[in-house]
N, CA, C and O of each residue as an XYZ file, in Angstrom:
928
protein
N      15.197    -38.725     94.068
C      16.568    -38.475     94.295
C      17.198    -39.793     93.683
O      16.645    -40.893     93.719
N      18.438    -39.527     93.112
C      19.085    -40.691     92.565
C      20.030    -41.233     93.514
O      20.219    -40.615     94.561
N      20.720    -42.438     93.253
C      21.563    -43.077     94.061
C      22.670    -42.207     94.591
O      23.473    -41.639     93.851
N      22.680    -42.125     95.920
C      23.735    -41.266     96.675
C      24.566    -41.936     97.873
O      24.157    -42.924     98.483
N      25.595    -41.383     98.100
C      26.302    -41.969     99.053
C      26.137    -41.646    100.513
O      25.470    -40.644    100.769
N      26.634    -42.329    101.494
C      26.106    -42.141    103.022
C      26.565    -40.564    103.211
O      25.713    -39.877    103.775
N      27.668    -39.951    102.862
C      28.039    -38.663    102.883
C      27.114    -37.685    102.215
O      26.700    -36.672    102.779
N      26.816    -38.030    101.005
C      25.755    -37.134    100.422
C      24.416    -37.216    101.222
O      23.742    -36.203    101.408
N      24.062    -38.383    101.668
C      22.642    -38.497    102.556
C      22.910    -37.521    103.820
O      22.059    -36.703    104.167
N      24.167    -37.666    104.492
C      24.334    -36.859    105.728
C      23.728    -35.368    105.493
O      22.927    -34.718    106.165
N      24.441    -35.063    104.238
C      24.435    -33.610    103.825
C      22.873    -33.227    103.574
O      22.396    -32.165    103.975
N      22.144    -34.193    102.876
C      20.684    -34.076    102.744
C      19.876    -33.994    104.172
O      19.040    -33.134    104.451
N      20.224    -34.873    104.860
C      19.316    -34.928    106.202
C      19.787    -33.542    107.065
O      19.438    -33.435    108.240
N      20.341    -32.824    106.618
C      20.775    -31.486    107.432
C      20.262    -30.064    106.461
O      20.291    -28.910    106.888
N      19.769    -30.503    104.985
C      19.433    -29.545    104.151
C      17.974    -29.590    104.126
O      17.483    -30.520    103.486
N      17.095    -28.669    104.766
C      15.732    -28.945    104.907
C      15.007    -28.849    103.604
O      13.970    -29.509    103.546
N      15.378    -28.093    102.439
C      14.871    -27.995    101.128
C      15.047    -29.529    100.835
O      14.049    -30.247    100.773
N      16.260    -30.013    100.662
C      16.609    -31.323    100.081
C      15.721    -32.404    100.861
O      14.941    -33.183    100.315
N      15.950    -32.324    102.092
C      15.048    -33.400    102.768
C      13.570    -33.255    102.493
O      12.881    -34.269    102.382
N      13.081    -32.126    102.384
C      11.463    -31.862    102.007
C      11.272    -32.615    100.475
O      10.220    -33.195    100.209
N      12.221    -32.553     99.659
C      12.055    -33.089     98.210
C      12.180    -34.505     98.361
O      11.506    -35.220     97.621
N      12.984    -35.045     99.258
C      12.903    -36.492     99.217
C      11.853    -37.032    100.157
O      11.617    -38.230     99.996
N      11.237    -36.474    101.012
C       9.867    -36.779    101.828
C       8.887    -36.679    100.819
O       8.015    -37.544    100.904
N       8.751    -35.735     99.721
C       7.801    -35.699     98.940
C       7.855    -36.682     97.846
O       6.844    -37.033     97.238
N       8.989    -37.107     97.606
C       9.043    -38.164     96.683
C       8.468    -39.652     97.271
O       7.844    -40.465     96.591
N       8.824    -39.803     98.670
C       8.534    -40.852     99.325
C       6.930    -41.068     99.342
O       6.314    -42.099     99.072
N       6.404    -39.748     99.754
C       4.934    -39.804     99.650
C       4.352    -40.121     98.386
O       3.478    -40.983     98.292
N       4.813    -39.432     97.339
C       4.416    -39.804     95.817
C       4.393    -41.475     95.869
O       3.362    -42.145     95.793
N       5.613    -41.956     96.000
C       5.765    -43.336     95.812
C       4.773    -43.946     96.571
O       4.062    -44.759     95.980
N       4.546    -43.711     97.879
C       3.494    -44.629     98.736
C       2.191    -44.202     97.870
O       1.527    -45.156     97.465
N       1.817    -43.150     97.592
C       0.459    -42.928     96.906
C       0.202    -43.555     95.673
O      -0.922    -43.933     95.344
N       1.185    -43.673     94.998
C       1.031    -44.397     93.604
C       1.038    -45.864     93.870
O       0.419    -46.486     93.007
N       1.531    -46.559     94.763
C       1.419    -47.682     95.065
C       0.074    -48.139     95.688
O      -0.489    -49.205     95.439
N      -0.318    -47.260     96.459
C      -1.689    -47.428     97.152
C      -2.662    -47.220     96.250
O      -3.766    -47.425     96.755
N      -2.712    -46.848     94.953
C      -3.634    -46.537     93.991
C      -3.796    -48.049     93.392
O      -4.891    -48.384     92.939
N      -2.867    -48.815     93.394
C      -2.814    -50.140     92.667
C      -3.035    -51.382     93.667
O      -3.239    -52.521     93.247
N      -2.979    -51.081     94.898
C      -3.062    -52.197     95.874
C      -4.056    -52.050     96.941
O      -4.235    -50.938     97.438
N      -4.682    -53.015     97.314
C      -5.676    -52.828     98.355
C      -4.984    -52.522     99.609
O      -3.798    -52.772     99.820
N      -5.940    -51.869    100.573
C      -5.293    -51.253    101.621
C      -5.115    -52.684    102.704
O      -5.905    -53.619    102.572
N      -4.090    -52.729    103.683
C      -3.860    -53.806    104.684
C      -4.191    -53.202    105.861
O      -3.884    -52.058    106.193
N      -4.987    -54.200    106.645
C      -5.227    -53.950    107.978
C      -4.295    -54.396    108.971
O      -3.969    -55.582    108.932
N      -3.819    -53.669    109.835
C      -2.738    -53.970    110.637
C      -3.078    -54.856    111.807
O      -3.802    -54.375    112.679
N      -2.647    -56.082    111.930
C      -2.861    -57.123    112.900
C      -1.972    -57.176    113.904
O      -0.809    -57.538    113.729
N      -2.505    -56.781    115.150
C      -1.555    -56.621    116.221
C      -1.297    -57.855    117.223
O      -2.178    -58.034    118.064
N      -0.328    -58.619    117.231
C      -0.283    -59.983    118.083
C       0.740    -59.419    119.281
O       1.234    -58.314    119.507
N       0.807    -60.633    119.892
C       1.477    -60.507    121.472
C       2.909    -60.425    120.839
O       3.243    -60.999    119.803
N       3.679    -59.651    121.593
C       5.079    -59.440    120.834
C       5.935    -60.652    120.938
O       6.852    -60.744    120.122
N       5.749    -61.750    121.961
C       6.479    -62.831    121.800
C       5.971    -63.870    120.625
O       6.698    -64.696    120.073
N       4.646    -63.668    120.373
C       3.973    -64.560    119.359
C       4.657    -64.079    117.956
O       4.948    -64.880    117.067
N       4.884    -62.617    117.865
C       5.168    -62.147    116.567
C       6.621    -62.490    116.256
O       7.000    -62.692    115.102
N       7.445    -62.551    117.348
C       8.885    -62.822    117.323
C       8.907    -64.260    116.799
O       9.554    -64.564    115.797
N       8.222    -65.089    117.465
C       8.308    -66.717    117.002
C       7.761    -66.926    115.569
O       8.363    -67.714    114.839
N       6.596    -66.237    115.086
C       6.025    -66.278    113.832
C       7.019    -65.717    112.805
O       7.142    -66.220    111.689
N       7.738    -64.633    113.235
C       8.770    -64.129    112.243
C      10.066    -64.996    111.964
O      10.646    -65.024    110.878
N      10.398    -65.623    112.976
C      11.491    -66.669    113.113
C      10.979    -67.787    112.012
O      11.678    -68.120    111.055
N       9.863    -68.241    112.237
C       9.139    -69.250    111.425
C       9.288    -68.804    109.972
O       9.640    -69.652    109.153
N       9.041    -67.489    109.556
C       8.951    -67.080    108.335
C      10.219    -66.977    107.429
O      10.178    -66.921    106.200
N      11.223    -66.960    108.104
C      12.549    -66.890    107.454
C      12.717    -68.057    106.369
O      12.533    -69.246    106.631
N      13.051    -67.612    105.248
C      13.386    -68.284    104.153
C      12.415    -69.413    103.843
O      12.816    -70.550    103.594
N      11.159    -69.082    103.864
C      10.163    -69.918    103.414
C       8.897    -69.107    102.922
O       8.912    -67.895    103.136
N       7.783    -69.671    102.272
C       6.765    -68.963    101.948
C       5.969    -68.692    103.033
O       6.071    -69.308    104.093
N       5.008    -67.609    102.790
C       3.702    -67.444    103.777
C       3.197    -68.559    104.085
O       3.039    -68.781    105.286
N       2.810    -69.555    103.130
C       1.879    -70.583    103.343
C       2.515    -71.618    104.316
O       1.917    -72.106    105.274
N       3.858    -71.908    103.941
C       4.659    -72.910    104.725
C       4.741    -72.246    106.298
O       4.571    -72.940    107.301
N       4.979    -71.051    106.332
C       5.330    -70.501    107.681
C       4.101    -70.678    108.499
O       4.286    -71.141    109.625
N       2.870    -70.397    108.147
C       1.623    -70.513    108.663
C       1.193    -71.798    109.108
O       0.481    -72.031    110.086
N       1.777    -72.757    108.159
C       1.341    -74.225    108.374
C       2.245    -74.513    109.772
O       1.774    -75.185    110.690
N       3.351    -74.034    109.816
C       4.233    -74.332    110.878
C       3.812    -73.548    112.238
O       3.964    -74.000    113.373
N       3.307    -72.411    111.937
C       2.879    -71.753    113.158
C       1.411    -72.424    113.755
O       1.154    -72.481    114.958
N       0.607    -72.864    112.790
C      -0.729    -73.285    113.265
C      -0.556    -74.740    114.051
O      -1.334    -75.200    114.886
N       0.556    -75.282    113.607
C       0.867    -76.662    114.045
C       1.501    -76.480    115.469
O       1.400    -77.361    116.323
N       2.123    -75.361    115.674
C       2.910    -75.184    117.045
C       1.829    -74.790    117.957
O       1.816    -75.324    119.066
N       0.836    -73.855    117.629
C      -0.017    -73.206    118.611
C      -1.232    -74.247    118.805
O      -1.995    -74.159    119.767
N      -1.329    -75.060    117.990
C      -2.279    -76.311    118.142
C      -1.809    -77.211    119.392
O      -2.512    -77.580    120.332
N      -0.320    -77.495    119.147
C       0.227    -78.768    120.027
C       0.505    -78.052    121.329
O       0.423    -78.866    122.249
N       0.826    -76.741    121.788
C       1.260    -76.396    122.869
C       0.336    -75.213    123.381
O       0.109    -74.261    122.635
N      -0.163    -75.276    124.585
C      -1.397    -74.348    124.903
C      -0.470    -73.128    125.333
O      -1.087    -72.064    125.368
N       0.811    -73.054    125.651
C       1.477    -71.840    125.981
C       3.031    -72.157    125.699
O       3.435    -73.251    125.305
N       3.731    -71.186    125.923
C       5.240    -71.302    125.297
C       5.887    -72.051    126.628
O       6.976    -72.577    126.400
N       5.523    -72.146    127.616
C       6.128    -73.005    128.598
C       5.879    -74.515    128.374
O       6.720    -75.358    128.685
N       4.856    -74.772    127.899
C       4.524    -76.185    127.174
C       5.539    -76.454    126.282
O       6.193    -77.491    126.393
N       5.751    -75.657    125.418
C       6.851    -75.906    124.321
C       8.244    -75.931    124.950
O       9.110    -76.604    124.389
N       8.514    -75.311    125.975
C      10.035    -75.418    126.506
C      10.096    -76.824    127.234
O      11.168    -77.418    127.341
N       8.804    -77.380    127.774
C       8.804    -78.659    128.427
C       8.857    -79.797    127.481
O       9.118    -80.929    127.888
N       8.619    -79.540    126.234
C       8.479    -80.826    125.287
C       9.774    -81.536    125.102
O      10.905    -81.052    125.101
N       9.366    -82.887    124.932
C      10.514    -83.696    124.670
C      11.575    -83.179    123.551
O      11.294    -82.321    122.715
N      12.767    -83.792    123.654
C      13.737    -83.285    122.604
C      13.304    -83.650    121.198
O      12.983    -84.807    120.929
N      13.292    -82.783    120.395
C      12.938    -82.935    118.863
C      11.509    -82.812    118.611
O      11.105    -82.951    117.456
N      10.732    -82.578    119.523
C       9.253    -82.731    119.256
C       8.905    -81.256    118.553
O       8.201    -81.192    117.546
N       9.453    -80.132    119.169
C       9.164    -78.877    118.607
C       9.721    -78.771    117.137
O       9.051    -78.156    116.308
N      11.012    -79.389    116.754
C      11.350    -79.434    115.617
C      10.484    -80.209    114.545
O      10.379    -79.801    113.388
N       9.927    -81.251    114.970
C       9.075    -81.905    114.131
C       7.877    -81.319    113.818
O       7.362    -81.381    112.702
N       7.368    -80.689    114.872
C       6.084    -79.824    114.778
C       6.242    -78.697    113.846
O       5.259    -78.434    113.152
N       7.220    -78.041    113.716
C       7.402    -76.879    112.980
C       8.193    -77.316    111.446
O       8.789    -76.531    110.708
N       8.023    -78.597    111.260
C       8.652    -79.106    109.781
C       8.213    -78.292    108.753
O       8.983    -77.756    107.956
N       6.848    -78.160    108.735
C       6.320    -77.621    107.338
C       6.884    -76.203    107.151
O       6.811    -75.731    106.017
N       7.404    -75.511    108.073
C       7.823    -74.086    107.918
C       9.426    -74.188    107.160
O       9.925    -73.194    106.634
N      10.103    -75.479    107.194
C      11.403    -75.453    106.627
C      12.389    -75.126    107.601
O      12.076    -74.450    108.581
N      13.678    -75.584    107.407
C      14.794    -75.168    108.346
C      14.341    -75.458    109.833
O      14.551    -74.678    110.762
N      13.685    -76.693    109.945
C      12.917    -76.810    111.332
C      14.125    -77.016    112.304
O      13.948    -76.509    113.412
N      15.235    -77.615    112.126
C      16.207    -77.760    113.158
C      16.835    -76.597    113.653
O      17.152    -76.447    114.833
N      17.045    -75.637    112.604
C      17.693    -74.354    112.951
C      16.654    -73.578    113.793
O      16.862    -73.170    114.935
N      15.496    -73.423    113.079
C      14.277    -72.475    113.944
C      13.956    -73.049    115.177
O      13.882    -72.317    116.164
N      13.742    -74.334    115.274
C      13.528    -74.696    116.697
C      14.516    -74.609    117.652
O      14.265    -74.653    118.857
N      15.793    -74.470    117.126
C      16.893    -74.328    118.328
C      16.722    -72.812    118.575
O      16.749    -72.458    119.754
N      16.550    -71.862    117.617
C      16.287    -70.564    117.764
C      15.198    -70.209    118.947
O      15.436    -69.587    119.983
N      13.971    -70.754    118.534
C      12.935    -70.558    119.329
C      12.889    -71.085    120.619
O      12.183    -70.527    121.459
N      13.609    -72.186    120.931
C      13.730    -72.802    122.218
C      14.723    -71.801    122.997
O      14.483    -71.465    124.157
N      15.700    -71.405    122.385
C      16.758    -70.639    122.951
C      16.190    -69.275    123.622
O      16.370    -68.902    124.781
N      15.501    -68.668    122.659
C      14.633    -67.420    122.853
C      13.862    -67.678    124.258
O      13.998    -66.953    125.244
N      13.181    -68.617    124.205
C      12.015    -69.055    125.236
C      12.718    -69.323    126.720
O      12.311    -68.902    127.803
N      13.747    -70.045    126.492
C      14.627    -70.349    127.753
C      15.219    -69.371    128.259
O      15.348    -69.405    129.483
N      15.759    -68.219    127.537
C      16.467    -67.089    128.084
C      15.331    -66.173    128.746
O      15.522    -65.609    129.823
N      14.252    -66.076    128.097
C      13.205    -65.110    128.569
C      12.523    -65.707    129.983
O      12.018    -65.003    130.858
N      12.613    -66.979    129.997
C      12.029    -67.622    131.238
C      13.068    -67.418    132.343
O      12.697    -67.066    133.463
N      14.354    -67.628    132.064
C      15.476    -67.353    133.058
C      15.593    -65.952    133.447
O      15.901    -65.681    134.608
N      15.347    -64.918    132.472
C      15.475    -63.693    132.921
C      14.055    -63.020    133.518
O      14.113    -62.008    134.216
N      12.946    -63.576    133.231
C      11.743    -62.791    133.665
C      10.826    -63.860    134.337
O       9.710    -63.511    134.720
N      11.241    -65.127    134.494
C      10.234    -65.985    135.313
C       9.411    -66.803    134.301
O       9.219    -68.004    134.487
N       8.958    -66.191    133.299
C       8.097    -66.766    132.118
C       8.552    -66.395    130.786
O       9.307    -65.425    130.726
N       8.227    -67.000    129.688
C       8.562    -66.638    128.335
C       7.607    -65.303    128.076
O       6.395    -65.494    127.981
N       8.059    -64.141    127.975
C       7.332    -63.088    127.737
C       8.119    -61.874    127.269
O       9.290    -61.757    127.629
N       7.613    -61.068    126.579
C       8.310    -59.749    125.840
C       7.552    -58.584    126.356
O       7.696    -57.485    125.819
N       6.762    -58.750    127.353
C       6.000    -57.489    127.860
C       7.079    -56.396    128.276
O       6.759    -55.207    128.291
N       8.230    -56.770    128.578
C       8.920    -55.652    129.197
C       9.620    -54.732    128.083
O      10.398    -53.824    128.377
N       9.254    -55.071    126.766
C       9.726    -54.459    125.859
C       8.936    -52.982    125.605
O       9.364    -52.129    124.827
N       7.725    -52.846    126.393
C       7.154    -51.597    126.407
C       7.758    -50.594    127.010
O       7.518    -49.429    126.690
N       8.663    -50.937    128.011
C       9.418    -49.940    128.658
C      10.735    -49.387    127.910
O      11.405    -48.460    128.366
N      11.002    -50.000    126.820
C      12.179    -49.685    125.990
C      11.669    -48.769    124.807
O      10.623    -49.027    124.212
N      12.438    -47.724    124.512
C      12.365    -47.205    123.271
C      12.713    -47.978    121.961
O      13.367    -49.013    122.082
N      12.310    -47.539    120.653
C      12.759    -48.380    119.571
C      14.188    -48.942    119.575
O      14.423    -50.136    119.393
N      15.118    -48.019    119.793
C      16.565    -48.455    119.533
C      16.859    -49.388    120.547
O      17.506    -50.381    120.214
N      16.442    -49.236    121.937
C      16.739    -50.221    122.897
C      16.079    -51.662    122.599
O      16.608    -52.715    122.955
N      15.025    -51.591    121.998
C      14.139    -52.886    121.617
C      14.682    -53.543    120.726
O      14.792    -54.767    120.804
N      15.137    -52.803    119.671
C      16.158    -53.562    118.694
C      17.319    -54.036    119.152
O      17.509    -55.244    119.009
N      18.223    -53.330    119.715
C      19.323    -53.872    120.424
C      19.197    -55.091    121.493
O      20.104    -55.907    121.660
N      18.086    -55.113    122.126
C      17.600    -56.273    122.927
C      17.401    -57.535    122.180
O      18.040    -58.575    122.339
N      16.438    -57.318    121.348
C      15.991    -58.221    120.413
C      17.224    -59.004    119.728
O      17.383    -60.216    119.869
N      17.890    -58.359    119.137
C      19.095    -58.685    118.256
C      19.904    -59.341    118.903
O      20.627    -60.116    118.277
N      20.041    -59.230    120.426
C      21.068    -59.887    121.173
C      20.498    -61.375    121.427
O      21.274    -62.086    122.065
N      19.384    -61.922    121.075
C      19.149    -63.377    120.743
C      19.849    -63.828    119.545
O      19.935    -63.246    118.464
N      20.358    -64.998    119.913
C      21.146    -65.714    118.677
C      19.930    -66.173    117.674
O      18.970    -66.867    118.009
N      20.175    -65.646    116.406
C      19.244    -66.164    115.065
C      18.135    -65.067    114.917
O      17.271    -65.189    114.048
N      18.165    -63.849    115.882
C      17.241    -62.838    115.849
C      18.011    -61.571    115.089
O      18.959    -61.024    115.652
N      17.587    -61.171    113.884
C      18.138    -60.223    113.127
C      17.240    -58.787    113.184
O      16.082    -58.730    113.599
N      17.952    -57.749    112.725
C      17.248    -56.419    112.667
C      15.806    -56.341    112.023
O      14.895    -55.625    112.439
N      15.748    -57.224    110.904
C      14.391    -57.408    110.225
C      13.480    -57.846    111.248
O      12.494    -57.184    111.571
N      13.824    -59.063    111.816
C      12.887    -59.790    112.783
C      12.547    -59.010    113.923
O      11.465    -59.128    114.499
N      13.508    -58.156    114.291
C      13.264    -57.216    115.449
C      12.304    -56.109    115.224
O      11.460    -55.706    116.025
N      12.582    -55.600    113.837
C      11.601    -54.433    113.373
C      10.204    -54.900    113.273
O       9.308    -54.173    113.701
N       9.913    -56.147    112.702
C       8.763    -56.812    112.586
C       7.777    -56.701    114.096
O       6.628    -56.277    114.218
N       8.702    -57.244    115.126
C       7.987    -57.244    116.472
C       7.595    -55.801    116.870
O       6.593    -55.616    117.561
N       8.374    -54.768    116.443
C       8.013    -53.414    116.891
C       6.863    -52.984    116.090
O       5.919    -52.434    116.657
N       6.853    -53.181    114.835
C       5.800    -52.546    113.753
C       4.613    -53.464    114.050
O       3.548    -52.879    114.245
N       4.608    -54.867    114.121
C       3.271    -55.486    114.044
C       2.755    -55.762    115.352
O       1.551    -55.958    115.518
N       3.621    -55.793    116.334
C       3.133    -56.267    117.652
C       2.949    -55.280    118.657
O       2.162    -55.362    119.600
N       3.863    -54.167    118.352
C       3.709    -53.006    119.508
C       3.473    -51.721    118.720
O       3.792    -50.644    119.223
N       2.924    -51.791    117.497
C       2.476    -50.246    117.003
C       3.348    -49.258    116.816
O       3.018    -48.094    116.588
N       4.653    -49.725    116.913
C       5.712    -48.650    116.593
C       5.785    -48.268    115.251
O       5.571    -49.093    114.363
N       6.098    -46.961    114.980
C       6.463    -46.484    113.612
C       7.741    -46.953    113.276
O       8.634    -46.139    113.507
N       8.118    -48.107    112.763
C       9.143    -48.759    112.204
C       9.187    -49.471    110.994
O       8.300    -50.324    110.956
N       9.873    -49.433    110.022
C       9.729    -50.016    108.832
C      10.672    -51.095    108.698
O      11.888    -50.942    108.588
N       9.954    -52.377    108.715
C      10.930    -53.558    108.542
C      11.413    -53.747    107.099
O      10.624    -53.612    106.163
N      12.800    -54.082    106.899
C      13.359    -54.225    105.714
C      13.535    -55.769    105.359
O      14.511    -56.407    105.752
N      12.651    -56.248    104.688
C      12.778    -57.928    104.018
C      13.594    -57.714    102.663
O      14.201    -56.693    102.338
N      13.494    -58.691    102.072
C      14.044    -58.868    100.612
C      13.527    -57.843     99.625
O      14.159    -57.177     98.805
N      12.339    -57.866     99.869
C      11.639    -57.082     98.752
C      11.789    -55.660     98.951
O      12.033    -54.923     97.995
N      11.640    -55.159    100.309
C      11.956    -53.798    100.600
C      13.259    -53.144    100.126
O      13.451    -52.062     99.573
N      14.154    -54.185    100.530
C      15.510    -53.931    100.246
C      15.872    -53.686     98.816
O      16.529    -52.723     98.421
N      15.315    -54.784     97.971
C      15.577    -54.643     96.542
C      14.975    -53.376     95.810
O      15.508    -52.794     94.865
N      13.648    -53.017     96.474
C      13.038    -51.827     95.858
C      13.665    -50.461     96.280
O      13.665    -49.473     95.546
N      14.236    -50.506     97.622
C      14.927    -49.153     97.958
C      16.216    -49.038     97.150
O      16.632    -47.910     96.886
N      16.815    -50.013     96.776
C      18.111    -50.055     95.703
C      17.667    -49.502     94.547
O      18.107    -48.448     94.089
N      16.589    -50.342     93.924
C      16.313    -49.706     92.539
C      15.845    -48.353     92.601
O      16.233    -47.590     91.716
N      14.993    -47.876     93.595
C      14.715    -46.487     93.448
C      15.598    -45.396     93.830
O      15.299    -44.207     93.720
N      16.825    -45.896     94.338
C      18.004    -44.962     94.646
C      17.724    -44.286     96.049
O      18.333    -43.276     96.399
N      16.703    -44.945     96.883
C      16.560    -44.502     98.195
C      17.838    -44.906     99.182
O      18.065    -44.373    100.268
N      18.552    -45.871     98.620
C      19.720    -46.245     99.247
C      20.955    -46.408     98.176
O      20.716    -46.644     96.992
N      22.161    -46.279     98.628
C      23.151    -46.348     97.846
C      23.451    -47.961     97.309
O      23.359    -48.900     98.101
N      23.836    -48.168     95.805
C      24.123    -49.506     95.703
C      25.114    -50.095     96.434
O      26.199    -49.530     96.569
N      24.864    -51.235     96.957
C      25.839    -52.218     97.497
C      25.439    -51.858     99.204
O      26.136    -52.326    100.104
N      24.366    -51.070     99.460
C      24.018    -51.026    100.907
C      23.418    -52.119    101.453
O      22.475    -52.648    100.865
N      23.862    -52.573    102.582
C      23.187    -53.873    103.189
C      21.907    -53.640    103.807
O      21.551    -52.500    104.107
N      21.105    -54.794    104.040
C      19.900    -54.534    104.586
C      19.775    -53.882    106.085
O      18.754    -53.315    106.473
N      20.892    -54.034    106.826
C      20.857    -53.479    108.232
C      21.045    -51.934    107.923
O      20.437    -51.176    108.678
N      21.794    -51.379    106.929
C      22.082    -50.047    106.906
C      20.841    -49.522    106.059
O      20.463    -48.378    106.309
N      20.228    -50.188    105.164
C      18.841    -49.914    104.556
C      17.871    -49.706    105.591
O      17.102    -48.761    105.421
N      17.742    -50.443    106.698
C      16.825    -50.286    107.772
C      17.224    -48.952    108.421
O      16.314    -48.159    108.666
N      18.340    -48.661    108.689
C      18.765    -47.326    109.484
C      18.169    -46.063    108.648
O      17.513    -45.151    109.151
N      18.553    -46.196    107.159
C      18.389    -45.234    106.325
C      16.713    -45.023    106.098
O      16.210    -43.913    106.275
N      16.008    -46.048    105.742
C      14.541    -45.924    105.546
C      13.868    -45.337    106.769
O      12.890    -44.598    106.649
N      14.442    -45.696    108.083
C      13.755    -45.191    109.214
C      14.258    -43.845    109.670
O      13.929    -43.345    110.746
N      15.061    -43.292    108.810
C      15.505    -41.949    108.816
C      14.531    -41.081    108.051
O      13.924    -40.141    108.564
N      14.418    -41.477    106.729
C      13.855    -40.684    105.664
C      12.470    -40.810    105.490
O      11.827    -39.818    105.145
N      11.860    -42.002    105.698
C      10.335    -42.098    105.658
C       9.535    -41.624    106.771
O       9.676    -42.142    107.878
N       8.727    -40.708    106.579
C       7.757    -40.218    107.573
C       7.272    -41.339    108.593
O       6.939    -42.452    108.184
N       7.250    -41.033    109.793
C       6.847    -42.098    110.686
C       5.296    -42.662    110.315
O       5.060    -43.867    110.406
N       4.424    -41.854    109.958
C       3.112    -42.301    109.791
C       2.932    -43.031    108.259
O       1.819    -43.358    107.848
N       4.021    -43.216    107.571
C       4.004    -43.944    106.393
C       4.927    -45.196    106.461
O       4.963    -45.943    105.483
N       5.651    -45.456    107.532
C       6.316    -46.649    107.608
C       5.673    -47.950    107.433
O       6.211    -48.768    106.687
N       4.540    -48.246    108.058
C       3.885    -49.510    108.153
C       3.292    -49.606    106.540
O       3.486    -50.510    105.728
N       2.666    -48.608    106.412
C       1.860    -48.614    104.966
C       2.990    -48.859    103.959
O       2.753    -49.825    103.235
N       4.128    -48.256    103.725
C       5.121    -48.367    102.735
C       5.745    -49.795    102.772
O       5.969    -50.479    101.773
N       5.964    -50.105    103.903
C       6.467    -51.566    104.126
C       5.596    -52.645    103.435
O       6.041    -53.443    102.609
N       4.383    -52.592    103.832
C       3.386    -53.558    103.128
C       3.215    -53.258    101.768
O       2.982    -54.208    101.020
N       3.297    -51.887    101.198
C       3.071    -51.817     99.726
C       4.260    -52.304     99.070
O       4.115    -52.962     98.040
N       5.590    -52.038     99.587
C       6.782    -52.484     98.866
C       6.734    -54.122     98.710
O       7.150    -54.764     97.746
N       6.233    -54.539     99.685
C       6.264    -56.188     99.920
C       5.382    -56.564     98.690
O       5.877    -57.372     97.905
N       4.024    -56.033     98.402
C       3.122    -56.388     97.586
C       3.843    -56.026     96.028
O       3.793    -56.863     95.127
N       4.425    -54.857     95.861
C       4.989    -54.401     94.726
C       6.095    -55.306     94.377
O       6.318    -55.490     93.180
N       6.835    -55.909     95.286
C       7.975    -56.690     94.931
C       7.594    -58.028     94.712
O       8.350    -58.802     94.127
N       6.289    -58.429     95.205
C       5.890    -59.865     94.846
C       5.210    -60.098     93.357
O       5.132    -61.147     92.719
N       4.712    -58.677     92.991
C       3.876    -59.009     91.648
C       4.597    -58.119     90.593
O       4.500    -58.506     89.429
N       5.332    -56.941     90.840
C       5.822    -56.218     89.703
C       7.354    -56.180     89.795
O       8.094    -56.746     88.990
N       7.737    -55.499     90.796
C       9.213    -55.342     90.973
C      10.100    -56.541     91.505
O      10.881    -56.490     92.455
N       9.797    -57.713     90.637
C      10.367    -58.932     91.154
C      12.076    -58.902     90.999
O      12.707    -58.130     90.277
N      12.575    -59.845     91.784
C      14.003    -59.902     91.696
C      14.412    -60.373     90.340
O      15.480    -59.850     90.021
N      13.982    -61.099     89.522
C      14.133    -61.559     88.191
C      13.167    -60.947     87.397
O      11.993    -61.011     87.762
N      13.511    -60.278     86.220
C      12.493    -59.995     84.985
C      11.491    -59.016     85.850
O      10.370    -59.501     86.005
N      11.677    -57.875     86.369
C      10.877    -57.056     86.825
C       9.883    -56.364     85.770
O      10.371    -56.066     84.680
N       8.549    -56.091     86.002
C       7.647    -55.955     84.980
C       7.622    -54.454     84.982
O       6.611    -53.912     85.428
N       8.689    -53.660     84.503
C       8.798    -52.423     84.450
C       7.734    -51.621     83.628
O       7.374    -50.505     84.002
N       7.253    -52.201     82.529
C       6.266    -51.516     81.711
C       4.938    -51.341     82.532
O       4.054    -50.561     82.177
N       4.874    -52.034     83.526
C       3.378    -52.095     84.340
C       3.593    -51.568     85.699
O       2.780    -51.838     86.583
N       4.677    -50.800     85.944
C       5.083    -50.387     87.201
C       4.451    -49.047     87.354
O       4.441    -48.164     86.496
N       3.909    -48.994     88.580
C       3.098    -47.713     89.059
C       4.022    -46.833     89.439
O       3.621    -45.672     89.527
N       5.309    -47.069     89.728
C       6.212    -45.884     90.170
C       7.360    -45.936     89.251
O       8.500    -45.720     89.662
N       7.084    -46.234     87.938
C       8.143    -46.489     87.050
C       8.854    -45.011     86.697
O      10.063    -44.871     86.512
N       7.951    -44.036     86.645
C       8.470    -42.720     86.340
C       9.450    -42.184     87.493
O      10.260    -41.299     87.220
N       9.377    -42.677     88.661
C      10.086    -42.362     89.837
C      11.333    -43.094     90.001
O      12.120    -42.784     90.896
N      11.588    -44.167     89.087
C      12.742    -45.029     89.265
C      13.708    -44.722     88.275
O      13.521    -44.800     87.060
N      14.816    -44.346     88.880
C      16.130    -44.091     88.066
C      16.793    -45.318     87.118
O      17.825    -45.115     86.479
């Protein structure tokens, strides 16, 4: 399916034949990417751990993110201890992850609000919410966007949600799964409508790998692309 408008997509979603064709294309994309990438095992973390890890991952490399994460977990035995740390200590601890002033403020704000609301820093109450309610709740925290919320649902809670990071967004645009100019939040909504639930985690991981190795932001390696024949 080539690049289409939201109005055309609404019609698509009500046309069984067109929707089936779109689903088959998505299944083919997933299968072809899986042929050239190793399978990924889903690691399930505590929801609050996943939220904080994803905050640390913003605008940095995986290696720097995990350096900040490991330093944080080594210094504090639990999240209450992080909340009780002297001013500036959390910021200094996560400095390897970059943007430490901004990220530490977001993390401490999240932890403080959770303790105020629930007596201790925890996101266990998300289990009682559906996907839409969970995303709405998580994005009510300053500094937490839809992609970060979707990562919590996907990786920590086993929900069938496809997070949209920069790689997923770029590839969805290039494949015409979403209209040119669509922002990441709307791309999240569309992909979670059109991608079959059982493929959302797998396609998310495959798109990230494909975006890093082949469908790069600059100078994509189109001759080597496993899904080049499906790309308009």
